[in-house]
Legacy VTK file of the C-alpha trace (Angstrom):
# vtk DataFile Version 3.0
C-alpha trace
ASCII
DATASET POLYDATA
POINTS 441 float
-4.283 12.020 0.569
-5.156 9.333 -2.009
-4.389 6.785 0.971
-6.462 8.531 3.299
-9.274 8.496 0.529
-8.514 4.672 -0.043
-8.870 3.959 4.110
-12.114 6.217 4.330
-13.839 3.806 1.155
-12.288 0.568 2.518
-13.933 1.238 5.995
-16.817 1.727 4.501
-17.304 -1.339 2.437
-15.730 -3.424 5.416
-18.279 -1.959 7.813
-21.032 -3.475 5.786
-19.846 -6.772 5.344
-22.118 -9.897 6.733
-20.218 -11.935 9.694
-19.363 -14.654 7.420
-18.287 -12.421 4.627
-14.544 -11.457 3.519
-13.727 -8.647 1.044
-10.224 -7.347 -0.391
-10.259 -4.080 -2.558
-7.540 -3.835 -5.358
-6.761 0.113 -6.106
-5.052 1.330 -9.183
-4.834 5.302 -9.853
-2.693 7.995 -11.546
-2.490 11.574 -11.839
-0.491 12.249 -15.288
0.365 14.526 -17.699
0.489 13.447 -21.153
2.177 15.711 -23.875
2.417 14.459 -27.543
5.372 15.595 -29.981
5.274 16.048 -33.723
7.862 17.789 -35.885
9.778 18.831 -32.718
6.404 20.311 -31.267
3.898 19.768 -28.695
0.840 18.707 -30.524
-1.415 17.764 -27.964
-1.679 18.093 -24.007
-3.753 16.660 -21.343
-4.181 15.466 -17.679
-5.641 12.004 -16.586
-6.575 11.839 -13.129
-8.471 8.348 -12.600
-8.721 5.647 -10.004
-9.844 2.229 -10.354
-11.000 0.046 -7.595
-11.515 -4.131 -7.772
-14.165 -5.158 -4.836
-13.889 -8.821 -4.342
-16.671 -10.739 -2.058
-15.601 -13.741 -0.686
-17.812 -16.263 1.302
-16.246 -19.757 1.891
-14.686 -21.014 -1.394
-17.009 -18.796 -3.434
-15.768 -15.127 -4.753
-17.149 -12.491 -7.392
-15.731 -9.203 -7.998
-16.397 -6.033 -9.672
-14.092 -3.145 -11.146
-15.404 0.214 -10.708
-14.161 3.924 -10.885
-13.830 6.197 -8.126
-15.156 9.777 -8.468
-12.869 11.084 -5.590
-16.397 12.703 -4.192
-16.481 10.179 -0.475
-20.316 10.754 -0.318
-20.746 9.382 -3.821
-18.069 6.644 -3.756
-19.306 4.923 -0.565
-22.996 5.152 -1.796
-21.850 3.407 -5.066
-19.687 0.860 -3.554
-22.449 -0.323 -1.151
-24.757 -1.086 -4.364
-21.736 -2.932 -5.631
-21.284 -5.212 -2.487
-25.341 -5.934 -2.399
-24.989 -6.926 -6.438
-21.770 -8.793 -5.738
-23.971 -10.446 -2.296
-26.485 -11.406 -5.088
-24.122 -12.964 -7.462
-22.738 -15.450 -4.917
-25.330 -17.675 -5.092
-24.786 -18.131 -8.721
-21.282 -19.334 -8.445
-19.305 -22.513 -7.367
-16.837 -23.057 -5.170
-13.017 -22.284 -6.251
-10.831 -25.131 -5.222
-7.909 -23.143 -5.818
-8.663 -19.709 -4.151
-5.775 -18.640 -1.765
-5.990 -15.410 0.011
-3.115 -14.003 2.327
-4.646 -14.481 5.631
-1.507 -12.976 7.382
-1.250 -9.332 8.273
1.296 -7.921 6.344
0.919 -4.044 5.970
3.279 -1.910 3.816
3.601 1.407 2.925
5.637 3.215 -0.112
5.014 6.799 -0.564
7.785 8.952 -2.612
7.424 12.678 -2.443
7.533 13.577 -6.157
10.868 14.810 -7.329
9.430 16.024 -10.921
9.894 19.597 -12.284
6.293 20.912 -13.515
5.555 19.351 -16.748
5.716 22.911 -18.442
9.447 22.383 -17.404
10.164 19.121 -18.903
8.535 20.126 -22.344
10.683 23.085 -22.558
13.775 20.951 -21.961
12.957 18.596 -24.790
11.852 21.082 -27.302
15.026 22.965 -26.450
17.114 19.465 -26.878
14.984 18.770 -30.375
15.223 21.767 -31.966
15.661 21.762 -35.342
15.088 17.830 -35.463
11.804 16.012 -36.657
10.853 14.625 -33.185
7.924 12.431 -32.454
6.706 11.000 -29.162
4.873 10.902 -26.100
5.931 12.282 -22.340
3.987 10.723 -19.583
4.568 12.048 -16.167
3.022 12.016 -12.418
2.315 9.929 -9.577
1.161 6.675 -9.927
-0.392 4.669 -6.800
-1.920 1.160 -6.017
-3.678 0.128 -2.618
-4.955 -3.365 -1.178
-6.646 -3.842 1.786
-8.738 -6.672 3.340
-11.094 -7.002 5.926
-8.748 -8.672 8.101
-7.181 -5.384 8.749
-4.460 -5.762 6.056
-2.828 -2.482 4.318
-0.981 -1.770 1.400
0.025 1.056 -0.563
2.383 2.164 -3.215
3.153 5.398 -4.518
5.739 6.762 -6.773
6.057 9.535 -9.018
7.885 8.831 -12.742
8.002 10.000 -16.287
8.390 8.189 -19.485
9.442 9.774 -22.656
9.183 7.469 -25.544
10.485 9.024 -28.322
12.140 9.221 -31.940
14.101 11.224 -34.532
12.764 10.671 -37.897
15.136 10.699 -41.163
13.207 9.546 -44.245
11.030 6.730 -45.371
11.062 3.583 -42.776
14.492 5.309 -40.749
14.421 6.866 -37.738
16.160 6.654 -34.442
14.023 5.347 -31.586
14.838 5.766 -28.034
13.320 5.592 -24.303
14.236 7.564 -21.554
12.522 7.134 -18.110
13.007 7.965 -14.600
11.989 9.097 -10.734
14.192 12.311 -11.378
14.274 14.829 -14.504
17.449 15.145 -15.874
17.711 17.777 -18.445
21.779 17.013 -19.022
20.800 13.539 -19.809
18.061 14.333 -21.916
20.686 16.254 -24.120
23.289 13.687 -24.087
20.933 11.175 -25.369
19.236 13.529 -28.117
22.981 14.205 -29.182
23.560 10.615 -29.735
20.504 10.563 -31.576
21.418 13.279 -33.831
24.574 11.558 -34.900
22.963 8.718 -35.609
20.424 10.048 -37.489
23.368 11.942 -39.738
24.442 8.139 -40.607
21.194 7.308 -41.628
21.152 9.570 -44.341
23.943 7.744 -46.446
22.922 4.845 -48.606
21.422 1.875 -46.910
22.870 -1.398 -47.524
20.861 -4.702 -47.904
22.517 -8.138 -46.451
22.406 -11.623 -47.669
20.848 -14.317 -45.520
23.372 -15.808 -43.373
25.050 -15.902 -39.692
26.701 -12.319 -38.809
28.403 -11.084 -35.409
26.138 -8.876 -33.889
25.991 -6.182 -30.958
22.466 -5.500 -29.420
21.407 -2.621 -27.436
19.994 -3.087 -24.132
16.405 -2.173 -25.697
17.037 -4.641 -28.258
18.056 -7.343 -25.680
14.762 -5.981 -24.169
12.751 -7.128 -27.072
14.728 -10.826 -26.569
13.962 -11.416 -23.350
10.281 -10.132 -23.161
9.472 -12.852 -25.071
10.611 -15.538 -22.202
7.954 -13.495 -20.290
5.513 -14.881 -22.535
4.988 -17.382 -19.932
8.539 -19.164 -19.911
9.046 -17.630 -15.878
5.313 -18.780 -15.289
5.206 -21.858 -12.816
2.153 -22.508 -14.029
3.068 -22.582 -17.807
6.216 -24.811 -16.585
3.619 -27.483 -14.921
1.159 -27.555 -17.863
4.412 -27.533 -20.190
3.911 -24.853 -22.297
6.637 -22.861 -20.833
9.879 -21.936 -23.293
12.185 -22.750 -20.870
11.189 -26.258 -20.081
14.448 -27.668 -21.465
16.323 -25.190 -19.422
14.236 -26.359 -16.346
14.995 -29.897 -17.123
18.538 -29.353 -17.523
18.517 -30.488 -20.864
19.849 -27.187 -22.443
21.597 -24.011 -20.594
22.301 -20.584 -21.194
25.795 -18.845 -21.045
27.369 -18.666 -17.405
27.033 -14.746 -17.992
23.603 -14.619 -18.067
21.681 -14.404 -14.746
18.172 -13.221 -14.705
15.797 -12.045 -11.586
12.759 -10.442 -10.370
14.402 -7.564 -8.792
11.252 -6.028 -7.122
12.978 -3.946 -4.447
14.997 -2.058 -7.759
11.712 -1.601 -9.974
8.613 0.580 -10.050
6.164 -1.806 -9.316
4.521 -2.393 -5.632
6.025 -5.108 -3.620
2.397 -6.427 -3.212
-0.095 -7.932 -5.404
-3.979 -8.185 -5.456
-4.625 -11.311 -3.199
-2.575 -9.125 -0.541
0.647 -11.585 -0.909
4.060 -9.627 -0.410
6.775 -10.152 -3.103
10.489 -10.940 -2.066
12.713 -8.239 -2.516
14.177 -10.384 -5.416
13.710 -13.894 -7.205
16.489 -15.377 -9.428
14.878 -16.952 -12.573
18.398 -17.859 -13.965
21.545 -17.938 -12.349
24.645 -18.302 -14.367
22.873 -19.931 -17.223
21.250 -22.306 -15.176
17.494 -22.569 -14.128
16.833 -20.625 -10.797
13.287 -20.623 -10.142
9.760 -19.273 -11.567
7.439 -16.937 -10.797
4.194 -18.756 -8.493
0.772 -17.289 -8.028
-1.380 -17.904 -5.068
-3.853 -20.033 -7.239
-0.583 -21.895 -8.799
0.304 -22.492 -5.007
-2.850 -23.794 -4.272
-3.414 -26.106 -7.033
0.124 -27.719 -6.962
0.847 -27.228 -3.175
3.507 -24.881 -3.432
4.654 -21.640 -1.523
3.689 -18.502 -3.410
6.007 -15.618 -4.013
3.593 -12.867 -4.651
3.526 -13.267 -8.527
0.487 -11.925 -9.710
-2.149 -13.985 -11.679
-0.409 -13.822 -15.213
3.042 -14.795 -13.539
4.941 -12.471 -15.534
7.994 -10.292 -14.515
7.227 -6.800 -13.557
10.585 -5.747 -12.548
13.193 -7.831 -14.623
16.943 -7.327 -14.225
19.881 -8.877 -16.109
23.162 -9.154 -14.238
25.944 -6.621 -15.727
28.998 -7.984 -17.710
32.563 -6.067 -18.083
32.107 -4.697 -21.819
32.626 -0.755 -21.531
29.562 0.127 -23.695
31.848 2.789 -25.127
34.008 0.029 -26.496
31.068 -2.115 -28.139
31.758 -0.991 -31.487
35.292 -2.222 -31.660
34.543 -5.096 -29.780
31.937 -5.807 -32.372
34.785 -5.169 -34.998
32.679 -6.011 -38.577
29.304 -7.122 -38.289
25.528 -5.535 -37.100
24.836 -3.028 -34.991
21.143 -3.649 -33.861
19.106 -0.677 -31.652
15.686 -1.904 -32.231
13.790 -5.111 -33.205
10.151 -5.443 -33.584
7.204 -7.864 -34.579
8.844 -10.799 -32.621
7.190 -14.086 -32.372
7.815 -17.844 -31.522
8.592 -19.622 -34.343
9.245 -22.997 -31.929
8.297 -22.157 -28.379
10.044 -25.581 -27.067
13.406 -24.440 -28.536
12.744 -21.086 -27.556
13.152 -20.015 -31.232
11.996 -16.620 -32.072
11.708 -14.716 -35.357
11.396 -11.117 -35.596
12.835 -7.997 -37.808
15.454 -5.056 -37.310
14.244 -1.845 -37.291
15.014 1.756 -36.762
18.718 2.744 -36.630
20.463 -0.395 -37.223
24.025 -0.396 -38.820
26.364 -2.123 -40.849
29.510 -1.820 -39.081
33.443 -2.372 -40.361
36.338 -2.207 -38.211
34.820 -0.997 -35.574
33.196 2.065 -37.432
29.733 2.313 -38.851
29.638 2.665 -42.188
25.805 2.276 -43.338
22.738 1.998 -42.639
20.879 -1.401 -42.950
17.683 -2.091 -44.806
15.426 -3.998 -42.748
16.190 -7.815 -42.308
14.220 -10.890 -40.893
16.246 -12.957 -37.962
15.057 -16.440 -36.802
17.189 -17.876 -34.218
16.963 -19.270 -30.690
17.452 -17.903 -27.226
19.176 -20.555 -25.913
21.626 -19.963 -28.666
21.827 -16.465 -28.926
22.063 -16.237 -25.081
23.978 -19.170 -24.840
26.818 -19.910 -26.977
27.092 -16.982 -29.066
27.033 -14.576 -26.074
30.524 -13.238 -26.250
30.142 -10.305 -23.949
27.416 -8.376 -21.602
28.008 -4.611 -21.077
29.062 -3.116 -17.764
26.636 -0.436 -17.757
22.811 -1.215 -17.649
19.567 0.974 -18.611
16.475 1.180 -17.128
13.793 0.798 -19.847
10.169 1.283 -18.264
7.099 0.045 -20.424
5.434 2.805 -22.144
2.058 1.429 -22.211
-0.901 3.483 -21.022
-3.630 1.410 -22.201
-6.233 1.596 -19.313
-3.340 3.098 -17.153
0.450 3.658 -17.223
2.246 0.740 -16.545
4.818 0.189 -13.674
6.474 -2.566 -15.709
10.668 -2.354 -16.087
13.509 -3.823 -17.011
17.120 -2.998 -16.060
19.309 -4.651 -18.863
22.914 -4.525 -20.309
24.173 -4.781 -24.007
25.139 -7.828 -25.321
27.569 -8.862 -27.910
26.928 -11.859 -30.175
29.284 -14.005 -31.929
26.325 -14.830 -34.676
22.773 -13.581 -35.427
20.846 -15.767 -38.072
19.194 -13.341 -40.784
16.883 -15.368 -42.952
15.701 -12.915 -45.146
LINES 1 442
441 0 1 2 3 4 5 6 7 8 9 10 11 12 13 14 15 16 17 18 19 20 21 22 23 24 25 26 27 28 29 30 31 32 33 34 35 36 37 38 39 40 41 42 43 44 45 46 47 48 49 50 51 52 53 54 55 56 57 58 59 60 61 62 63 64 65 66 67 68 69 70 71 72 73 74 75 76 77 78 79 80 81 82 83 84 85 86 87 88 89 90 91 92 93 94 95 96 97 98 99 100 101 102 103 104 105 106 107 108 109 110 111 112 113 114 115 116 117 118 119 120 121 122 123 124 125 126 127 128 129 130 131 132 133 134 135 136 137 138 139 140 141 142 143 144 145 146 147 148 149 150 151 152 153 154 155 156 157 158 159 160 161 162 163 164 165 166 167 168 169 170 171 172 173 174 175 176 177 178 179 180 181 182 183 184 185 186 187 188 189 190 191 192 193 194 195 196 197 198 199 200 201 202 203 204 205 206 207 208 209 210 211 212 213 214 215 216 217 218 219 220 221 222 223 224 225 226 227 228 229 230 231 232 233 234 235 236 237 238 239 240 241 242 243 244 245 246 247 248 249 250 251 252 253 254 255 256 257 258 259 260 261 262 263 264 265 266 267 268 269 270 271 272 273 274 275 276 277 278 279 280 281 282 283 284 285 286 287 288 289 290 291 292 293 294 295 296 297 298 299 300 301 302 303 304 305 306 307 308 309 310 311 312 313 314 315 316 317 318 319 320 321 322 323 324 325 326 327 328 329 330 331 332 333 334 335 336 337 338 339 340 341 342 343 344 345 346 347 348 349 350 351 352 353 354 355 356 357 358 359 360 361 362 363 364 365 366 367 368 369 370 371 372 373 374 375 376 377 378 379 380 381 382 383 384 385 386 387 388 389 390 391 392 393 394 395 396 397 398 399 400 401 402 403 404 405 406 407 408 409 410 411 412 413 414 415 416 417 418 419 420 421 422 423 424 425 426 427 428 429 430 431 432 433 434 435 436 437 438 439 440
């Protein structure tokens, strides 16, 4: 239904164009249930239905754009958009030609509309409350359809609509001690939720033990997929961007130059086909099913937006304006996750990291802190929770010489962000066993 509404809005805008004008439309919307939990009970519940439309008017190499909120009342929206078009037409005279403007002129229409496989929000809430009975659960559940669309006056139409859920949650123990988890998907699995909650309860009991403070130094470490996600997310701060590579600001410059390498176990790709993000972007370019970024530790490619493609005379591979990953995929290893503690022996079990930042971007060196359920392990057994520690280390080292194994199982991690709209960015990552991690404080 929303796709047909988008079509009707598009036709009204394009019919009002002058002969020499072109226009593009980018739609982003959702119909989401948001439920907030605290102390294991529902504290706030509501529904958000919103839809934003960005109208871009193009005349030669001049272009201007405006984003508006649609009311879902067709007559009102069509009338409002004709006014927007008139305002944009007036503004065109005040802008200079854009030498790097590149729009898709090859008609590549696509449609991905998946029927919702989610139960009513009330059922999901009931399953969560039952699984968390007796525990101090805090978290936010977001669920429902998200849709995105592109249209241009040349006749191209692209539509993406999926229904998903994302439950960002923690079980609180005391002080600064808690077990944090994230669950997401396109199908609801109450049994899997029960299992995850039981695992979190087991770790919660371990947090009641006296905490251990480690001296600064290097320690063997096992990083859960969530902790690995924090590390590789730093590479998404321009590391995969062709523009940042050309302007010498990328953290992967030395990798691209062949001066350093990651472990042969490490392969990263932008796997749009397996992610939740749409397979098209705001200028109408189609994304390949997969773009190799790192292959067996070596540089394999970058994300190229249309503007970068025009400026540097390169083919675009459908990246958005920020040239960041939206569906990052790391190849699995062969270590069974159930045997991770045994393989670790003695060292750190790191569930989560936070406050990450660059300490030396050119060397891909980062600093950050452990958080939530991190433990000291001896002879393959958790013996004590850890007090918060700071680390400072290079990703070329952690994911290079110090990477001992990756787990055979991977987890789908979906960005829980909802500022302005629910995020569709995801990662599919294994856990990582490291020979050493440098703690500094």
